[in-house]
Structures are given as C-alpha cells and as structure tokens.
C-alpha positions as CSV (number, residue, x, y, z in Angstrom):
1,X,5.7,-11.8,-22.1
2,X,8.0,-8.7,-21.9
3,X,5.0,-6.5,-21.7
4,X,3.8,-8.4,-18.6
5,X,7.2,-8.2,-17.0
6,X,7.3,-4.5,-17.6
7,X,3.8,-3.9,-16.3
8,X,4.6,-5.9,-13.1
9,X,7.8,-3.8,-12.5
10,X,5.9,-0.5,-13.1
11,X,3.1,-1.5,-10.8
12,X,5.5,-2.2,-8.0
13,X,6.3,1.5,-8.0
14,X,2.9,2.7,-9.1
15,X,1.2,0.8,-6.2
16,X,3.0,2.9,-3.7
17,X,2.2,6.1,-5.6
18,X,-1.4,5.1,-6.0
19,X,-1.8,4.7,-2.2
20,X,-0.6,8.3,-1.9
21,X,-2.9,9.6,-4.6
22,X,-5.9,7.8,-3.1
23,X,-5.2,9.2,0.3
24,X,-4.8,12.7,-1.1
25,X,-8.3,12.4,-2.6
26,X,-9.9,11.0,0.5
27,X,-8.3,13.6,2.8
28,X,-8.5,16.6,0.4
29,X,-10.6,18.6,2.9
30,X,-7.9,18.4,5.6
31,X,-5.5,21.3,5.9
32,X,-2.4,20.8,3.8
33,X,-0.1,19.7,6.7
34,X,-2.5,17.1,8.0
35,X,-3.3,15.9,4.5
36,X,0.5,15.3,3.9
37,X,0.5,13.2,7.0
38,X,-2.4,11.1,5.7
39,X,-0.6,10.6,2.4
40,X,2.6,9.6,4.2
41,X,0.7,7.2,6.5
42,X,-1.1,5.8,3.5
43,X,2.3,4.9,1.9
44,X,4.1,3.8,5.1
45,X,2.8,0.2,5.3
46,X,4.7,-0.7,2.0
47,X,7.7,1.6,2.7
48,X,8.2,-0.1,6.1
49,X,7.6,-3.6,4.7
50,X,9.9,-3.4,1.8
51,X,12.6,-1.3,3.2
52,X,14.5,-4.5,3.9
53,X,14.8,-5.3,0.3
54,X,15.8,-1.8,-0.8
55,X,19.2,-2.9,-1.9
56,X,21.1,-2.2,-5.1
57,X,20.4,-5.7,-6.4
58,X,16.7,-5.1,-5.9
59,X,16.7,-1.9,-7.8
60,X,18.8,-3.4,-10.6
61,X,16.2,-6.1,-11.1
62,X,13.4,-3.6,-10.8
63,X,15.0,-1.2,-13.3
64,X,15.9,-3.9,-15.8
65,X,12.5,-5.6,-15.6
66,X,13.8,-9.0,-14.3
67,X,11.4,-11.2,-12.4
68,X,11.9,-10.8,-8.7
69,X,11.0,-14.2,-7.2
70,X,9.7,-14.4,-3.6
71,X,12.8,-16.4,-2.7
72,X,14.8,-13.2,-3.3
73,X,12.8,-11.4,-0.6
74,X,14.0,-12.2,2.9
75,X,11.5,-13.9,5.3
76,X,11.5,-10.9,7.7
77,X,9.9,-8.8,4.9
78,X,6.8,-11.1,4.9
79,X,6.6,-10.8,8.7
80,X,6.9,-7.0,8.7
81,X,4.3,-7.0,5.9
82,X,1.9,-8.9,8.2
83,X,2.4,-6.4,11.0
84,X,2.0,-3.3,8.8
85,X,-1.0,-4.7,7.0
86,X,-3.0,-5.8,10.0
87,X,-6.2,-3.9,11.0
88,X,-5.7,-5.3,14.5
89,X,-2.3,-3.7,14.9
90,X,-3.6,-0.5,13.2
91,X,-6.5,-0.3,15.6
92,X,-4.3,-0.7,18.6
93,X,-2.0,2.1,17.4
94,X,-4.9,4.3,16.4
95,X,-6.5,3.9,19.8
96,X,-3.2,4.8,21.6
97,X,-2.7,7.9,19.4
98,X,-6.4,9.0,19.9
99,X,-6.4,8.6,23.7
100,X,-3.0,10.3,24.1
101,X,-4.9,13.3,22.7
102,X,-3.3,13.5,19.2
103,X,-6.7,13.6,17.5
104,X,-5.5,15.3,14.3
105,X,-2.6,12.8,13.9
106,X,-5.1,10.0,14.6
107,X,-7.3,11.3,11.8
108,X,-4.3,11.4,9.4
109,X,-3.4,7.9,10.6
110,X,-6.6,6.7,9.0
111,X,-4.6,6.9,5.8
112,X,-2.8,3.8,7.0
113,X,-6.1,1.9,7.4
114,X,-7.2,3.1,3.9
115,X,-4.0,1.4,2.6
116,X,-4.8,-1.8,4.3
117,X,-8.4,-1.9,3.0
118,X,-7.3,-1.2,-0.5
119,X,-4.7,-4.1,-0.2
120,X,-7.4,-6.5,1.1
121,X,-9.1,-6.4,-2.3
122,X,-6.1,-5.9,-4.6
123,X,-3.7,-8.6,-3.4
124,X,-4.2,-12.3,-4.3
125,X,-3.3,-15.2,-2.1
126,X,-0.3,-15.8,-4.4
127,X,1.5,-12.6,-3.7
128,X,1.6,-10.9,-0.4
129,X,-1.9,-11.7,0.8
130,X,-3.2,-9.1,3.4
131,X,-3.8,-11.0,6.6
132,X,-6.0,-8.3,8.1
133,X,-6.6,-9.9,11.5
134,X,-3.0,-10.9,12.1
135,X,-1.8,-12.0,14.8
136,X,-5.3,-13.3,15.7
137,X,-5.7,-15.0,12.4
138,X,-3.9,-15.7,9.1
139,X,-7.2,-15.3,7.2
140,X,-7.0,-13.3,4.0
141,X,-9.2,-12.4,1.0
142,X,-7.7,-13.4,-2.4
143,X,-8.6,-10.3,-4.4
144,X,-7.7,-8.9,-7.8
145,X,-4.1,-9.1,-8.9
146,X,-3.0,-5.5,-8.6
147,X,0.1,-6.2,-10.8
148,X,-2.0,-6.9,-13.9
149,X,-1.9,-4.4,-16.8
150,X,-5.7,-4.5,-16.9
151,X,-6.0,-3.5,-13.2
152,X,-3.4,-0.8,-13.6
153,X,-5.3,0.8,-16.5
154,X,-8.6,0.7,-14.7
155,X,-7.1,2.0,-11.4
156,X,-5.3,5.0,-13.0
157,X,-8.2,5.8,-15.3
158,X,-10.5,6.0,-12.2
159,X,-7.9,8.1,-10.4
160,X,-7.5,10.5,-13.4
161,X,-11.3,10.9,-13.5
162,X,-11.6,11.6,-9.8
163,X,-8.7,14.1,-9.9
164,X,-10.3,15.8,-12.8
165,X,-13.6,16.1,-10.9
166,X,-12.2,17.2,-7.6
167,X,-9.2,19.4,-8.6
168,X,-10.0,20.9,-12.0
C-alpha cells in the first residue's frame, strides 16, 4: 500500500514534467525560444488549475505521501480544471491568437492542446475527468489511470526511448 501511495504522489509531480517532456519532443524542430513557449503552454493547464491548492499544507501532504482526498481540493480548482482542459476554450483562444497575427505564438500554443489530448486518455472518470467539450458538454472519456505505477513505468520508458532516438 505504501508503494501505491508513493507512486501516486510521485506521479502528481511527474505528470506535469511529462507534459513538458512530451511537448519538447513534439516541437523539437522549432527554434529554442518558440519550443520553450510550447513546453510552457503544455504545462500551463495543470499549473493554472492547481495553483489554488499550492499551499504549505498541500506540499506537506505531497512530500510525506499522505493521501490527498478530493475534499481537500477547493471546488474552484475543479472549475478551473474544466476551463483549462476544454478543447472548445482552447480553440477560441487559439483562433484569437492566430487572427491577431501571432502565428508563431499560436503554433506554440498547440502545446496546450497536446496537454488536453494526452489528459483525455490518461484521466479516469474517478479523478479529474477531462471534459473536452466544456462548457457545451460535460462528456468525458474514462481513460487509463495516469497515477498507476504501471502507467508511470510505461510512459517514462517510452519517453526515454524517444529521447534516445531523437537526441542521442
């Protein structure tokens, strides 16, 4: 049981890092400055969503591997999560950025969409389901449980192989 608790806490941090690593791979052909923006945009949905729980108590529980129940997370975090993980909201913002003439920034902003697409398949209905058509619909796909040790091993093994192929 302790191993499961540890793996869940580690994956909370590793999920954020993996979004950055995946976007780095996807946008590796972009110039460094634009690639950094894609990486940042790829991490922002979670950074924005969970900034409301970035309190000392949260970090204590995270660092000491205590279970963090959903009741501990304020309701507004779930609402912000729905906004930042909606392809509808993303498409509106992307369109505005594109038509304002910020084409390079719009391309980097695709990193945000990559984050959403990944989360569609790696979040179950039990923990932060990704409501991709919000506010038009609450529909979500109940995918793999990203916080399982098995998923973590597979994900980072694939990332290690891809980094070895593309960077070494």
